[in-house]
Structures are given as C-alpha cells and as structure tokens.
N, C-alpha and C positions, 0 to 999 in steps of 0.2 A: 679868525676862526669861528665858525659857526656854533650857534647855541645847541647843545645836545637836547633835543626834544622828543624824548621817548619816555613816557612816565612808567611804562609797564616793565620794570626791570628791577633786579636785585643787585646791591653792591656789596662786595666783600673786600675788605683791606687786609693785605698780607704784609707784615712787616718782617724784615730780615732779622736774624741774629747776629748783630754787628759788633757787640761787646762781649767780654767775658764776665760772668758773675760768680764770685767766690762766696761761699757760705760760710760765716763764722758762727760761733757758739752764741747762745742767747737770742737767736733769731736775727742777728746782724748780718748784712750783705755788703759786699764791695763790687761795684761794677767798673771795669776799666773804661778809659775813654775810647770811643770808636775812632777808627782811622779816617773816616769822612762822613759826609751826610748819607743817611740812609736813603735808598730807592725804595719807595713804597709801591707795590704792585696792587693794581684795582682789578678785580675780577668781576665781570658784568655777566648776568645771567638773564636771557631773553625767553622765558617761557611761552609768552603770548606769540612770539615770532614762529616758534617751533608749531604751535597749534595751527595758526592761520597759513602757514607754508603748506601745510598739508590739506588745507581746505579750499581748494581752488574756486574762485568766483564769490567768496564771502566778504572779501575786503574791497572797498573802492578807495584806492590811494588819493584820489583827488578830493573825496568828501572826507575820509578819516586819515590824514597824513601820519598821525601818531601811531595808529594801528598798523 
C-alpha cells in the first residue's frame, strides 16, 4: 500500500456506540461488554483540494505533487 502523502487535510475519528452504559447513584457507571471489536470510521476533509480544483492552471502536479 502506498504512503498517504497529502499533508493539507483534517482527520476526524468517529467511534460507534457499541456497548450500553448504565448510570448508578453516586456517579458510578456500568458498561456492558461489546459484541465484537469496534469499527472506527475516519473522515478526511480536503479544503485545499476544493480551492485548487476551482483554480485551473494554479497547480503544477509535477512540481508540487502534494498540492
């Protein structure tokens, strides 16, 4: 697999609610065991790509491959 080489992005991790949490008195909580491993979703945002996509002729792919 190739290395992801695009530094101009934002990453947001989204964790699913896979177990049930029960609130007891005195601030105590009990969480049930999940059925399996959680599948984490990664959301990537590329604001720079949106800008340069709408500016034709600004980016030289050979000179600046990350942009």
